TORTI-224532 format. One record per residue: residue number from 1; residue in one letter; y, x, z of N, C-alpha, C in turn. Coordinates in steps of 0.05 Angstrom, whole numbers, plus 5000, padded with zeros to 4 digits. Last residue first. Layout:
N
num_residuo_n.c2_n.c1_n.c3_ca.c2_ca.c1_ca.c3_c.c2_c.c1_c.c3
NUM_A_Y_X_Z_Y_X_Z_Y_X_Z $
...
REM end
This chain:
367
num_residuo_n.c2_n.c1_n.c3_ca.c2_ca.c1_ca.c3_c.c2_c.c1_c.c3
367_F_4606_8897_4982_4577_8894_4995_4565_8878_5001 $
366_L_4657_8876_4978_4645_8888_4953_4610_8888_4955 $
365_N_4682_8878_5022_4670_8854_5013_4662_8859_4989 $
364_F_4699_8927_5034_4679_8920_5047_4664_8899_5041 $
363_F_4749_8925_5002_4725_8947_4996_4698_8947_5010 $
362_S_4789_8884_5023_4765_8892_4991_4751_8906_4992 $
361_Y_4788_8905_5069_4772_8884_5070_4755_8877_5043 $
360_V_4822_8953_5066_4793_8956_5076_4775_8935_5073 $
359_S_4863_8936_5030_4848_8950_5027_4817_8949_5032 $
358_I_4884_8891_5078_4871_8882_5046_4859_8897_5032 $
357_V_4888_8921_5123_4873_8904_5121_4863_8898_5089 $
356_F_4939_8957_5097_4911_8974_5103_4886_8949_5103 $
355_I_4971_8913_5092_4968_8929_5070_4936_8941_5066 $
354_G_4979_8898_5144_4971_8882_5133_4961_8888_5101 $
353_A_5003_8946_5165_4977_8946_5175_4959_8920_5166 $
352_V_5049_8939_5138_5036_8962_5133_5007_8959_5145 $
351_P_5072_8890_5166_5062_8893_5137_5044_8913_5129 $
350_V_5074_8921_5222_5057_8895_5214_5053_8892_5185 $
349_T_5109_8964_5217_5078_8969_5223_5068_8944_5217 $
348_V_5162_8963_5194_5138_8969_5179_5121_8963_5186 $
347_L_5196_8961_5247_5189_8944_5224_5168_8940_5200 $
346_W_5178_9011_5269_5173_8982_5279_5176_8963_5265 $
345_A_5205_9047_5230_5171_9049_5235_5164_9028_5249 $
344_F_5255_9036_5227_5236_9033_5210_5209_9031_5216 $
343_L_5263_9051_5288_5269_9022_5281_5253_9021_5253 $
342_M_5253_9110_5284_5237_9092_5302_5237_9062_5291 $
341_A_5301_9122_5248_5280_9126_5239_5256_9110_5256 $
340_I_5338_9102_5283_5338_9093_5257_5312_9092_5248 $
339_V_5339_9144_5323_5335_9119_5331_5330_9104_5305 $
338_T_5349_9193_5296_5322_9186_5304_5316_9156_5312 $
337_Q_5394_9180_5283_5386_9185_5266_5351_9181_5271 $
336_M_5426_9171_5332_5430_9143_5312_5405_9160_5292 $
335_N_5428_9190_5387_5412_9199_5369_5407_9180_5348 $
334_L_5468_9162_5437_5440_9163_5423_5439_9173_5394 $
333_G_5501_9191_5492_5501_9175_5475_5470_9181_5456 $
332_E_5517_9218_5534_5507_9241_5514_5508_9221_5490 $
331_Q_5543_9192_5579_5561_9202_5560_5542_9214_5539 $
330_N_5493_9133_5587_5507_9156_5589_5529_9175_5568 $
329_V_5489_9082_5564_5505_9089_5589_5514_9113_5593 $
328_L_5455_9087_5520_5486_9067_5517_5496_9074_5540 $
327_G_5411_9112_5545_5427_9128_5519_5462_9113_5521 $
326_V_5392_9069_5567_5399_9094_5584_5419_9103_5569 $
325_G_5374_9042_5525_5387_9029_5542_5404_9052_5557 $
324_M_5334_9081_5505_5354_9073_5489_5381_9060_5504 $
323_I_5294_9073_5544_5309_9100_5544_5335_9102_5529 $
322_S_5281_9017_5534_5295_9033_5562_5305_9054_5556 $
321_S_5260_9029_5483_5282_9014_5494_5297_9014_5515 $
320_S_5215_9062_5498_5235_9071_5479_5256_9051_5487 $
319_S_5185_9019_5531_5195_9047_5544_5216_9060_5516 $
318_V_5175_8979_5498_5191_8974_5522_5204_9003_5529 $
317_H_5149_8993_5450_5178_8985_5449_5193_8983_5473 $
316_T_5105_9017_5475_5123_9035_5455_5153_9029_5460 $
315_T_5083_8977_5501_5090_8997_5515_5109_9014_5499 $
314_S_5088_8914_5478_5088_8939_5467_5093_8955_5480 $
313_V_5055_8852_5518_5079_8871_5503_5069_8896_5494 $
312_P_5008_8803_5513_5008_8829_5504_5036_8849_5492 $
311_M_5010_8778_5578_5021_8776_5551_5016_8803_5541 $
310_G_4981_8766_5626_4964_8769_5603_4984_8767_5581 $
309_F_5010_8769_5670_5008_8742_5661_4993_8742_5640 $
308_R_5007_8815_5688_5001_8812_5705_4999_8774_5690 $
307_S_5029_8846_5642_5003_8848_5645_4984_8828_5665 $
306_A_5081_8839_5653_5070_8826_5631_5038_8828_5632 $
305_G_5090_8869_5700_5101_8837_5693_5086_8827_5676 $
304_I_5081_8917_5672_5064_8906_5693_5070_8878_5701 $
303_V_5120_8924_5637_5099_8921_5622_5082_8910_5648 $
302_L_5173_8910_5676_5171_8898_5650_5138_8898_5636 $
301_F_5171_8959_5704_5170_8943_5718_5161_8912_5695 $
300_T_5168_9001_5671_5136_8992_5691_5145_8971_5702 $
299_S_5220_9000_5653_5191_9000_5634_5171_8991_5650 $
298_V_5253_9013_5699_5256_8988_5681_5224_8977_5659 $
297_L_5227_9060_5714_5225_9040_5729_5231_9010_5708 $
296_N_5243_9099_5670_5211_9093_5672_5210_9068_5693 $
295_A_5300_9095_5673_5288_9093_5654_5255_9083_5650 $
294_A_5308_9118_5724_5313_9087_5724_5300_9078_5696 $
293_F_5291_9168_5715_5274_9154_5733_5279_9124_5731 $
292_G_5330_9187_5677_5293_9187_5672_5280_9169_5685 $
291_Q_5372_9190_5708_5368_9170_5687_5333_9165_5678 $
290_E_5365_9228_5744_5369_9203_5751_5359_9178_5730 $
289_H_5356_9277_5715_5328_9268_5727_5339_9234_5742 $
288_N_5385_9261_5648_5385_9272_5670_5364_9262_5688 $
287_L_5375_9261_5579_5369_9244_5602_5374_9270_5627 $
286_R_5395_9251_5515_5392_9275_5540_5393_9253_5565 $
285_T_5355_9212_5462_5382_9221_5484_5377_9241_5507 $
284_V_5316_9228_5426_5332_9202_5428_5355_9207_5440 $
283_Q_5292_9282_5435_5309_9274_5409_5323_9242_5408 $
282_F_5264_9290_5483_5288_9302_5471_5299_9292_5447 $
281_G_5227_9253_5487_5234_9268_5508_5263_9272_5506 $
280_L_5209_9231_5436_5223_9213_5458_5235_9227_5481 $
279_L_5189_9276_5417_5206_9268_5405_5228_9250_5421 $
278_E_5148_9301_5461_5174_9312_5443_5193_9296_5434 $
277_T_5114_9254_5452_5123_9264_5475_5148_9275_5471 $
276_I_5097_9259_5395_5111_9237_5401_5127_9245_5429 $
275_K_5063_9309_5397_5087_9309_5380_5109_9279_5387 $
274_K_5029_9304_5444_5051_9330_5442_5077_9317_5421 $
273_G_4981_9279_5442_5002_9265_5451_5027_9288_5444 $
272_G_4927_9297_5427_4944_9289_5413_4975_9277_5424 $
271_F_4896_9311_5473_4899_9327_5452_4918_9325_5430 $
270_W_4908_9276_5515_4908_9295_5520_4908_9315_5500 $
269_S_4903_9217_5490_4928_9233_5500_4931_9256_5507 $
268_G_4848_9227_5469_4873_9222_5449_4899_9231_5464 $
267_L_4819_9224_5521_4823_9246_5503_4842_9247_5477 $
266_G_4838_9174_5536_4843_9203_5556_4856_9223_5535 $
265_M_4813_9138_5504_4842_9148_5505_4849_9166_5519 $
264_A_4759_9155_5513_4772_9162_5484_4797_9159_5487 $
263_L_4763_9138_5562_4751_9163_5560_4761_9172_5530 $
262_G_4765_9078_5563_4789_9098_5572_4784_9125_5564 $
261_G_4725_9068_5525_4752_9064_5512_4766_9078_5531 $
260_W_4683_9074_5561_4683_9088_5537_4711_9084_5528 $
259_I_4699_9038_5602_4695_9069_5605_4699_9080_5586 $
258_F_4697_8994_5577_4722_9002_5590_4719_9033_5597 $
257_W_4644_8990_5570_4666_8989_5552_4689_8994_5555 $
256_W_4617_8985_5620_4614_9015_5608_4635_9012_5579 $
255_V_4622_8928_5624_4638_8947_5644_4640_8974_5630 $
254_P_4616_8879_5582_4611_8901_5599_4630_8926_5609 $
253_V_4655_8819_5593_4654_8843_5578_4637_8863_5592 $
252_P_4617_8754_5600_4641_8778_5606_4634_8804_5593 $
251_D_4653_8739_5540_4657_8743_5566_4629_8741_5576 $
250_Y_4634_8749_5481_4670_8751_5489_4667_8755_5524 $
249_I_4591_8775_5435_4603_8768_5464_4633_8769_5468 $
248_F_4577_8805_5390_4575_8777_5393_4575_8770_5422 $
247_L_4592_8855_5376_4573_8853_5398_4557_8817_5404 $
246_F_4630_8852_5340_4600_8865_5327_4588_8862_5351 $
245_P_4673_8821_5369_4655_8813_5345_4632_8817_5340 $
244_L_4696_8867_5402_4674_8847_5409_4658_8838_5387 $
243_V_4734_8899_5381_4710_8906_5373_4687_8887_5386 $
242_I_4782_8869_5398_4780_8881_5367_4751_8887_5358 $
241_A_4783_8877_5451_4779_8854_5441_4774_8856_5416 $
240_I_4793_8935_5462_4762_8915_5465_4756_8900_5452 $
239_L_4839_8934_5455_4825_8945_5432_4799_8943_5440 $
238_K_4865_8905_5495_4867_8887_5473_4850_8906_5450 $
237_P_4847_8928_5546_4834_8904_5535_4834_8899_5505 $
236_S_4880_8974_5541_4855_8977_5531_4835_8946_5534 $
235_D_4935_8959_5546_4930_8965_5524_4889_8963_5518 $
234_N_4944_8948_5605_4954_8928_5585_4940_8935_5556 $
233_L_4928_8992_5632_4913_8970_5640_4920_8950_5612 $
232_G_4955_9039_5605_4923_9039_5602_4913_9008_5610 $
231_R_5003_9019_5628_4998_9017_5590_4967_9023_5587 $
230_S_5000_9026_5674_5002_8996_5670_4997_8995_5634 $
229_F_4997_9079_5681_4973_9065_5688_4975_9033_5677 $
228_S_5043_9096_5663_5025_9104_5643_4998_9086_5656 $
227_L_5076_9076_5707_5076_9066_5672_5058_9070_5656 $
226_M_5063_9106_5749_5055_9072_5742_5062_9067_5725 $
225_G_5075_9156_5733_5051_9152_5737_5043_9116_5739 $
224_S_5129_9142_5732_5114_9152_5709_5087_9153_5706 $
223_T_5141_9134_5785_5146_9119_5763_5130_9120_5732 $
222_L_5128_9183_5812_5112_9163_5818_5110_9138_5792 $
221_W_5166_9225_5784_5134_9229_5781_5121_9203_5787 $
220_H_5214_9199_5807_5202_9200_5776_5174_9206_5771 $
219_M_5203_9209_5867_5205_9181_5851_5198_9174_5823 $
218_S_5206_9265_5855_5185_9258_5867_5177_9228_5859 $
217_D_5259_9270_5835_5238_9282_5819_5209_9267_5828 $
216_V_5295_9251_5877_5288_9232_5855_5266_9242_5837 $
215_S_5255_9256_5938_5277_9262_5921_5265_9247_5897 $
214_I_5252_9260_6010_5243_9240_5987_5264_9248_5962 $
213_N_5214_9311_6040_5235_9303_6025_5229_9280_6008 $
212_V_5171_9308_6096_5174_9313_6067_5204_9299_6057 $
211_G_5152_9340_6158_5156_9310_6139_5161_9327_6110 $
210_H_5162_9347_6226_5147_9360_6199_5149_9337_6184 $
209_T_5229_9373_6253_5202_9350_6248_5185_9355_6220 $
208_L_5272_9392_6252_5247_9394_6275_5227_9376_6276 $
207_G_5315_9381_6211_5302_9407_6212_5279_9411_6235 $
206_A_5322_9323_6226_5305_9336_6197_5292_9362_6199 $
205_E_5352_9334_6264_5324_9313_6266_5312_9322_6244 $
204_T_5395_9347_6240_5379_9364_6265_5354_9355_6262 $
203_S_5406_9339_6174_5409_9324_6198_5394_9346_6218 $
202_D_5397_9339_6120_5411_9366_6134_5413_9360_6166 $
201_C_5374_9293_6103_5361_9319_6103_5372_9343_6119 $
200_D_5372_9237_6144_5389_9258_6124_5371_9284_6129 $
199_C_5307_9209_6155_5333_9226_6165_5348_9237_6142 $
198_I_5258_9165_6182_5282_9170_6158_5303_9187_6166 $
197_I_5246_9163_6228_5228_9164_6214_5236_9175_6188 $
196_C_5267_9195_6290_5272_9184_6270_5244_9182_6251 $
195_D_5288_9201_6364_5273_9203_6343_5277_9188_6315 $
194_E_5351_9235_6379_5342_9214_6377_5308_9216_6362 $
193_L_5373_9282_6433_5360_9280_6403_5341_9257_6399 $
192_L_5431_9278_6472_5407_9267_6474_5393_9261_6439 $
191_M_5469_9330_6490_5463_9309_6471_5434_9300_6471 $
190_S_5509_9362_6547_5484_9355_6539_5480_9329_6513 $
189_N_5556_9409_6537_5551_9379_6536_5527_9374_6530 $
188_R_5580_9456_6531_5554_9460_6541_5551_9429_6553 $
187_N_5618_9463_6489_5633_9450_6512_5605_9447_6525 $
186_Q_5592_9503_6454_5625_9501_6463_5626_9483_6484 $
185_V_5536_9489_6448_5545_9513_6456_5573_9517_6461 $
184_D_5508_9438_6470_5526_9438_6447_5538_9468_6461 $
183_V_5440_9424_6475_5466_9432_6497_5491_9446_6468 $
182_M_5398_9368_6477_5405_9393_6456_5430_9402_6477 $
181_A_5327_9340_6504_5363_9354_6506_5369_9372_6496 $
180_F_5287_9302_6476_5291_9321_6492_5320_9330_6486 $
179_R_5242_9268_6443_5261_9271_6454_5262_9284_6480 $
178_P_5205_9300_6382_5204_9293_6415_5239_9292_6429 $
177_V_5208_9262_6324_5219_9290_6337_5216_9273_6370 $
176_P_5150_9237_6286_5180_9236_6308_5186_9266_6319 $
175_T_5112_9270_6232_5112_9270_6261_5139_9257_6268 $
174_I_5139_9260_6181_5108_9248_6183_5106_9245_6216 $
173_C_5198_9231_6154_5187_9247_6180_5158_9241_6183 $
172_F_5230_9238_6097_5208_9220_6109_5195_9236_6131 $
171_R_5294_9247_6081_5265_9265_6091_5249_9238_6103 $
170_L_5343_9236_6035_5331_9228_6056_5306_9244_6056 $
169_R_5374_9251_5985_5387_9256_6016_5369_9247_6038 $
168_N_5355_9212_5949_5353_9248_5941_5360_9261_5967 $
167_A_5373_9172_5952_5347_9168_5959_5338_9206_5966 $
166_M_5425_9178_5928_5425_9166_5956_5395_9177_5966 $
165_R_5404_9181_5875_5417_9200_5887_5418_9199_5924 $
164_A_5384_9126_5866_5364_9155_5871_5379_9177_5882 $
163_I_5428_9098_5873_5403_9097_5899_5383_9122_5888 $
162_R_5448_9112_5826_5471_9113_5850_5435_9116_5872 $
161_E_5415_9095_5791_5420_9130_5796_5432_9134_5820 $
160_L_5415_9041_5791_5393_9058_5798_5398_9090_5805 $
159_W_5464_9033_5776_5457_9023_5802_5439_9042_5810 $
158_P_5469_9049_5723_5484_9057_5741_5474_9054_5772 $
157_T_5421_9022_5701_5419_9044_5707_5437_9059_5728 $
156_L_5424_8959_5693_5417_8975_5723_5419_9003_5728 $
155_L_5445_8945_5647_5453_8941_5666_5446_8957_5696 $
154_W_5409_8984_5605_5432_8984_5605_5451_8977_5637 $
153_A_5355_8965_5625_5368_8987_5630_5392_8996_5630 $
152_L_5364_8908_5613_5359_8919_5635_5369_8946_5646 $
151_F_5372_8921_5551_5393_8901_5574_5389_8903_5601 $
150_I_5324_8938_5543_5351_8957_5536_5374_8943_5551 $
149_A_5286_8902_5554_5278_8936_5566_5315_8944_5563 $
148_M_5292_8858_5528_5300_8857_5557_5305_8888_5570 $
147_F_5286_8874_5471_5315_8868_5482_5320_8858_5515 $
146_P_5230_8885_5478_5247_8907_5475_5275_8903_5482 $
145_S_5209_8830_5494_5209_8851_5509_5227_8876_5505 $
144_I_5214_8797_5448_5233_8795_5473_5235_8818_5489 $
143_L_5174_8807_5420_5199_8802_5403_5219_8809_5428 $
142_L_5127_8803_5445_5129_8830_5432_5158_8829_5423 $
141_P_5132_8752_5470_5128_8767_5487_5133_8800_5473 $
140_L_5126_8723_5416_5152_8718_5430_5148_8740_5449 $
139_A_5077_8733_5395_5096_8747_5378_5122_8741_5401 $
138_I_5037_8713_5436_5036_8742_5430_5063_8752_5418 $
137_K_5051_8661_5449_5033_8674_5470_5033_8699_5461 $
136_S_5081_8642_5412_5083_8629_5439_5074_8653_5460 $
135_F_5056_8651_5358_5087_8654_5369_5094_8656_5403 $
134_I_5005_8640_5368_5012_8668_5362_5040_8673_5367 $
133_T_5004_8583_5368_4999_8603_5395_5008_8626_5393 $
132_P_5026_8568_5322_5038_8560_5346_5032_8582_5370 $
131_W_4996_8592_5286_5011_8602_5283_5028_8590_5311 $
130_N_4928_8607_5279_4938_8585_5292_4968_8604_5302 $
129_I_4912_8608_5208_4917_8624_5232_4935_8601_5247 $
128_G_4882_8576_5169_4867_8585_5192_4878_8605_5212 $
127_H_4924_8566_5131_4922_8552_5151_4897_8550_5170 $
126_I_4917_8613_5102_4945_8614_5113_4942_8584_5140 $
125_G_4852_8636_5098_4879_8628_5086_4899_8621_5103 $
124_Y_4812_8672_5123_4813_8639_5116_4838_8620_5111 $
123_A_4818_8726_5097_4785_8710_5098_4798_8688_5103 $
122_I_4872_8731_5088_4858_8741_5065_4828_8726_5068 $
121_L_4890_8719_5148_4904_8704_5121_4886_8712_5091 $
120_G_4861_8746_5186_4856_8714_5172_4868_8710_5150 $
119_T_4874_8799_5170_4851_8797_5163_4842_8764_5161 $
118_G_4934_8790_5187_4925_8802_5154_4893_8791_5150 $
117_V_4922_8782_5237_4936_8765_5218_4927_8766_5198 $
116_L_4898_8831_5256_4882_8804_5259_4898_8785_5243 $
115_G_4940_8872_5240_4915_8871_5229_4894_8849_5229 $
114_G_4977_8851_5272_4981_8853_5247_4951_8854_5234 $
113_V_4954_8861_5321_4966_8838_5320_4974_8835_5283 $
112_V_4954_8916_5314_4928_8900_5317_4940_8873_5315 $
111_S_5005_8936_5313_4987_8946_5292_4961_8926_5298 $
110_H_5028_8914_5356_5038_8902_5328_5018_8916_5311 $
109_T_5001_8952_5393_4994_8918_5399_5007_8912_5368 $
108_T_5021_9003_5379_4988_8993_5377_4986_8968_5375 $
107_S_5080_9019_5351_5056_8998_5374_5034_8997_5359 $
106_V_5100_9088_5344_5095_9054_5340_5079_9042_5358 $
105_P_5136_9139_5337_5127_9123_5359_5125_9094_5355 $
104_W_5125_9180_5288_5132_9156_5293_5126_9140_5318 $
103_K_5107_9234_5270_5119_9233_5295_5136_9208_5292 $
102_R_5069_9228_5226_5091_9227_5215_5111_9229_5246 $
101_W_5019_9226_5262_5025_9254_5242_5053_9253_5230 $
100_T_5026_9177_5283_5022_9200_5299_5032_9222_5282 $
99_A_5022_9149_5235_5049_9143_5241_5051_9167_5265 $
98_L_4967_9149_5220_4986_9164_5200_5018_9166_5217 $
97_S_4951_9121_5273_4942_9156_5262_4963_9161_5242 $
96_V_4968_9071_5263_4978_9095_5289_4966_9122_5283 $
95_W_4937_9061_5209_4967_9060_5219_4974_9075_5239 $
94_L_4888_9071_5223_4893_9077_5196_4925_9080_5204 $
93_I_4876_9033_5270_4870_9060_5266_4879_9076_5251 $
92_P_4887_8981_5244_4901_8996_5262_4899_9025_5262 $
91_A_4844_8984_5202_4873_8979_5196_4890_8992_5219 $
90_I_4793_8979_5229_4801_9006_5214_4835_9001_5205 $
89_A_4793_8921_5256_4791_8948_5267_4803_8971_5260 $
88_A_4806_8887_5208_4815_8885_5233_4818_8910_5253 $
87_A_4758_8913_5176_4791_8908_5167_4808_8905_5187 $
86_M_4712_8896_5204_4717_8923_5198_4747_8930_5191 $
85_A_4710_8832_5207_4708_8855_5236_4724_8881_5224 $
84_S_4718_8826_5150_4740_8818_5165_4738_8830_5190 $
83_A_4665_8838_5132_4688_8857_5120_4711_8846_5139 $
82_F_4627_8812_5170_4628_8842_5177_4654_8851_5161 $
81_V_4639_8759_5210_4642_8769_5181_4648_8795_5175 $
80_F_4610_8714_5256_4620_8743_5249_4620_8742_5220 $
79_G_4657_8652_5257_4629_8666_5263_4634_8696_5259 $
78_H_4699_8617_5263_4688_8633_5243_4659_8640_5237 $
77_D_4734_8576_5312_4710_8602_5310_4697_8601_5281 $
76_D_4801_8565_5283_4773_8558_5291_4753_8586_5296 $
75_I_4849_8589_5289_4845_8559_5289_4817_8554_5302 $
74_Y_4866_8654_5314_4849_8639_5296_4844_8605_5304 $
73_I_4892_8672_5354_4896_8682_5329_4879_8663_5304 $
72_S_4873_8670_5407_4901_8658_5402_4904_8664_5372 $
71_E_4828_8688_5427_4827_8660_5427_4855_8650_5413 $
70_S_4832_8748_5439_4810_8731_5422_4811_8705_5415 $
69_I_4879_8752_5463_4874_8768_5431_4853_8747_5419 $
68_N_4864_8720_5508_4890_8722_5498_4888_8727_5467 $
67_K_4821_8747_5530_4819_8724_5519_4838_8711_5508 $
66_I_4843_8802_5538_4823_8798_5518_4818_8767_5520 $
65_I_4885_8782_5578_4890_8802_5551_4869_8797_5536 $
64_A_4843_8765_5625_4862_8753_5611_4873_8761_5583 $
63_G_4818_8814_5635_4801_8786_5618_4823_8772_5613 $
62_G_4840_8855_5662_4842_8858_5637_4828_8833_5620 $
61_W_4831_8867_5718_4850_8854_5711_4855_8848_5679 $
60_L_4780_8900_5721_4788_8875_5745_4809_8860_5729 $
59_V_4777_8931_5681_4753_8919_5684_4761_8899_5705 $
58_G_4823_8959_5673_4817_8929_5659_4793_8914_5664 $
57_S_4811_9001_5703_4827_8978_5720_4824_8956_5708 $
56_L_4807_9043_5657_4789_9031_5679_4792_9004_5696 $
55_A_4862_9042_5649_4843_9031_5624_4818_9021_5642 $
54_G_4884_9069_5695_4893_9038_5685_4873_9025_5673 $
53_T_4861_9114_5688_4855_9107_5706_4867_9067_5709 $
52_V_4879_9137_5636_4849_9134_5641_4845_9121_5664 $
51_T_4931_9133_5656_4928_9123_5631_4892_9116_5637 $
50_W_4931_9185_5693_4938_9149_5701_4937_9133_5677 $
49_V_4917_9226_5662_4902_9221_5682_4907_9185_5688 $
48_T_4955_9222_5621_4930_9223_5615_4906_9211_5639 $
47_G_5007_9237_5649_5004_9216_5636_4970_9209_5638 $
46_W_4994_9293_5669_5002_9266_5687_4990_9242_5680 $
45_A_4989_9317_5618_4965_9316_5636_4970_9288_5661 $
44_I_5043_9313_5598_5015_9292_5589_4997_9295_5606 $
43_A_5065_9344_5641_5072_9311_5629_5051_9295_5621 $
42_K_5048_9394_5628_5043_9384_5654_5046_9347_5651 $
41_K_5062_9401_5577_5038_9399_5580_5032_9385_5605 $
40_V_5125_9391_5578_5109_9374_5559_5079_9377_5576 $
39_S_5141_9408_5651_5136_9417_5623_5125_9392_5611 $
38_T_5189_9367_5690_5159_9388_5680_5164_9390_5656 $
37_V_5245_9351_5690_5231_9347_5715_5199_9371_5713 $
36_G_5275_9349_5645_5269_9376_5660_5248_9373_5676 $
35_S_5275_9299_5615_5304_9304_5638_5293_9337_5651 $
34_G_5240_9308_5582_5261_9308_5573_5281_9314_5597 $
33_A_5189_9306_5616_5199_9328_5605_5225_9329_5594 $
32_L_5200_9251_5639_5191_9273_5654_5199_9301_5637 $
31_T_5201_9224_5589_5225_9222_5610_5224_9250_5629 $
30_A_5154_9226_5568_5171_9233_5555_5199_9238_5576 $
29_I_5109_9185_5598_5122_9208_5615_5142_9228_5594 $
28_A_5104_9138_5577_5112_9137_5604_5117_9168_5610 $
27_K_5096_9148_5522_5115_9127_5530_5120_9130_5560 $
26_S_5062_9180_5506_5090_9189_5509_5103_9175_5527 $
25_V_5016_9160_5496_5016_9171_5522_5049_9176_5537 $
24_D_5007_9140_5448_5022_9118_5467_5032_9138_5493 $
23_N_4987_9171_5410_5014_9156_5403_5030_9145_5426 $
22_A_4940_9182_5435_4958_9204_5419_4980_9193_5413 $
21_G_4923_9133_5444_4926_9154_5472_4943_9168_5459 $
20_N_4909_9103_5394_4926_9098_5417_4936_9110_5439 $
19_A_4866_9140_5374_4895_9133_5368_4913_9123_5386 $
18_Y_4830_9126_5416_4836_9158_5413_4867_9156_5396 $
17_S_4816_9081_5410_4831_9087_5441_4840_9109_5438 $
16_L_4798_9069_5353_4824_9054_5366_4834_9074_5386 $
15_G_4757_9106_5361_4781_9114_5340_4799_9093_5353 $
14_F_4726_9081_5402_4735_9107_5405_4756_9116_5385 $
13_L_4718_9028_5372_4732_9028_5396_4743_9056_5399 $
12_L_4687_9050_5324_4713_9040_5322_4728_9034_5348 $
11_C_4640_9073_5356_4655_9093_5337_4683_9073_5333 $
10_C_4622_9019_5374_4628_9041_5397_4653_9063_5382 $
9_A_4609_8990_5332_4628_8975_5357_4637_9005_5370 $
8_L_4570_9020_5317_4591_9015_5299_4615_9008_5315 $
7_I_4532_9007_5353_4538_9043_5349_4563_9035_5332 $
6_V_4524_8953_5354_4528_8969_5370_4544_8995_5380 $
5_Y_4503_8950_5300_4529_8938_5302_4549_8951_5330 $
4_I_4458_8982_5310_4469_8989_5287_4501_8980_5298 $
3_S_4430_8938_5346_4439_8969_5346_4454_8978_5332 $
2_E_4423_8902_5303_4443_8898_5331_4441_8923_5338 $
1_M_4380_8922_5276_4405_8918_5264_4423_8909_5286 $
REM end
């Protein structure tokens, strides 16, 4: 009987992680495609690699998030109830998959929390939910993070654009320029050529050394990879926490669960990530290279910071809100039709996940 639960947990984790990858990979790499740095396909490949790397890193850094999700929803440990466990796992799969099909960038985190709360309400009643802890440890970070992303993107984008343009003029010298005398052909005066580590791209020193140019595009690739990494790191522990009741364990989580979840997340990213990437990259606002870099840097800072303190934020809301904040700054503005559709999907995520919970719970409670 125990082996059946393990197989079931494997299937549910695969479904959760695959749906998460298909909807969420775009949040970190949409700006790469939207600003013209690379193609949609190459952006997805980049995001997939770093998402899987982040998911595997949950082995080291995901314990706090697993504990937060596992211990913050219900007041008492009610033991394993098959119908409840199935409802909490299947409801997010159904909603996130439906949203991906409809091209809605929704939050897997909100779906998971909505599923857990809905399961608790139908199985244990309103008094079985730990409302104060849910609000302080889960709901508050989820509510505040989008507004922080919009504000920081709006505030910092002009400065980050300026820094990116300045950095675009720099060259990092791998080998220093040897000291030797240069002769000015006009007045025949000797000039000493100085060593440099970072030079202006058009300087004599930069032209006489082996090195690489520091471009805004290279920094954009870097921030996109960091955000994909942080998304995988923040999301994989949440999804594992959902299926742990089937294993009757909470700590420590076996390493192979992170490997399995990371693999499924990567497959979902690669095979299902195109729709949402095109929406966020091209239909929210038009981004230049510097603005795409700025949006990703703000999102990366917020998601990694939340992961560090075990707070389950939504990469969907953070990254989408950062793009909106940039759109408020640039002259292109926002595509309000797309923004309204996204906000609608965000608002209905928790209640719709709850409706799916009721349906799934009622079905399995018959047996």
